[in-house]
N, C-alpha and C positions, 0 to 999 in steps of 0.2 A: 600336505594341507588340502583340504577339500573345500570347494566353493559351490554354493548354490545361487543361482541368479534368477530373479524373477523381474523381468524388464519387458515393457511394452514393446512389441515388435515394431521396427522403423518402417516407414514408407519407402518403397523403391523407386519413386520417381515424384517430382514436384506437381504442384497443380497446374491446371491447364494454362498455356499462354494466352494472352489477349489477342484479340482480332486485328488485322491490318485495317488501317484508315482508308477512307475512300479517296480516289483520285480527285484532284482539283478540276474545276471546269476550264474549258478552253477559253483563252483571252478573246475579247472582241476584236472583229476585224476592222482594219483601218478604213477611213473614208476614202471613196474613190477619187481619182485624180481628174482633172479636166483641162482642156486645152482651148485656145481661142486664136483669132487673128488679129494682129496689130501691125499697122504699117506694111501690109501685104505679106506678113511673116507669120507662121505658126508660133504661138508662144504658149508657155505653161501658165495657165491661170489658177490652178489649184494642185498643188503636189499631192500624189497619193499619201494617205496616212499610214503610219506604221501600225503594225498589229499591237494589241496590248498584251501585257504580261498575263500568263495563264494564272489560274486560281491556285491557291495554296492547298495542299492535301490536308484532309482532316486528321484529327489525333487518333493515334491507335487506341484501342480499348484496353482497360485495365486488365492485368493478369489475374488469374483466379486466386482466391484466398486459400491458404492451406489449411487442411483439416487438423482438428485437435489430435494430438498424440494419443496413441492406443494406451489404455490403463494398464497398471500392473496386474499381471495375471494372478488370481487367487492361489493360494498354496498352503498345504499342510505337509509338514515333513516329520517323518519318524527317524530320529538320530540314533535311536538305540543307545549302546554304550559308547560314549565319546572318548577316543583315544587320540589326542592331538588337536590341532586347531581347525576349527570349522568356521567358515565365513559364509554369511547369508547376506545377499545384496538385493535390494528392492527398489524399484522406481519406475515411474510412468516412462513411456516411449517418447522419443523426440517428435515434436509436431512436424507436420508436412511443410516443406518448403513452398513459399509463395510462387506463383507462375509469373514468368517474365512478361512484361507489358508488350503490347502489340506494336508492330512498326507502323510509323506514321504513313499516311497516304502519299502517293506519288504526286509531284506537282504536275498541274494541268498544262497542257500544250499552249505555247504562245498563239496569239491570234495571227491570222493572215494579213498581209499588207492590202491596202486597198487597191482596186483595179486601176490599171494605167492604160486606158484604151488607146490604140493607135489611131492614126488618122487615115481614113479610108476615103479614096476619091475614085469612084469607078472601080476599076480593076487594079487600082494602085493602092499599096499600103505603105504608109509612112510611120516609122516609129514616133511615139509621143515625144514631144519635147520636154516632158516631165521626167525627173529622175524617179526611179522605182522607190517605193518604200520598202521597209524591211519587216520580216516577221518578228513577232513579239517573243520575249524570252520566256522560258518554261517557268511555271510558278515554283515557289519553294515546296520542298516537301514537308509533310505534316509533322508535327511533334509526336515523338514516341509516347505510347501509353504508360501510365504508371505501373509498377510492378505490384503484385499481390501481397496481401498481408500474410506474414508468416503464421503458421499454425500454432496454437497453444500447446504446451507441453502436456503430456497425458497425465492423468490423476494417479495418485498413489492408491495402494491397497493395503490390506492387513495379511501378514503371513504368520502362520502359527507353527512353532518348532517344538517338538516334545522329545525328551531323552530319558533313558532309563537311569543312567548315572554318568558322572564325568570322572573318568579314571585319571586322565592327564589332559593338558591343554585347556582349551576354552571354545566357547561359542561366540564369535564376533557378529555383530549386526551393523550393517552398513546401508543406510537409506540415503536417497537423493531425490531431488525435484526433477520431474521430466523436463528436459530443455525444449524451448520453443524452436520452431524451424528457422530457416533463413528467409528474411524477406525477399521477394522477387525483384530481380534487377529491372531497371527502366527499359522500355523498348526502344530501339534504334529510331533515329529520325527517318523520314521518308526519302525516297530516291529523287534526285532532281540534278540538273546541271547548274541550278542556280540556288545551291545551298539548301538547308532545312532548318526547322524550328528546333532541333536539337533532340536529345533522348529525353525519355520520361525519367520520373524520380523513382528512386528505390521504394519499395512497399514498406508498410509500417510493421514494427516488430511485434511478435507475440509475447505471451506471458508464460512463466513457468508453471507446471502442473502442481498439484497439492502433494503433500508429503505422505510416505508409506510408513506403516508401522509394522514392526517384527516383534512378536511375542515369543520368548524362549521360557519353557517351564518344563519341570519334571512331570512324568506321567502320573 
């Protein structure tokens, strides 16, 4: 059995991935502490404030949309004298796969605690009676970008096949629609010690291509 195939060439790689989101801003610094004197003793009058949580990373950008599949290449076949079964297949190529969404931005650094100034008397330095504040937590990582749309399937074409005679067998025609590509996957959530907003959504699906036509006739 002989088979002729007229199919659009597939893509070797998906569409470009999305870009990484931006890093969140640094959290605000805590308020400075203060001390005073009460009943001849040094006392804490204002505890140093803790640093604020860092900003959330921004969302990654969307992956690139897949290109439309390549069309059915045109073709004319001279079958001559047909002995046995000959199959002719024709269809558009598969659409390009969508690009993966970009990774979410890294969570911003936590803010520094407020200053806790010591007590200085001449050449003598005494630790502050206030407890130190703590640095703020890192901000959450940003949400991953959405995946890119799948490319539509390639459009069909017309194939002409001519024969002198059919001694035995037959000429079979097989047509199909070009398949759409695969939607791009959602990007990963951004890096952080304080979780992230999760991955992006999968891209939207593409549409099949149009049908091909195969015309078989005697010369």
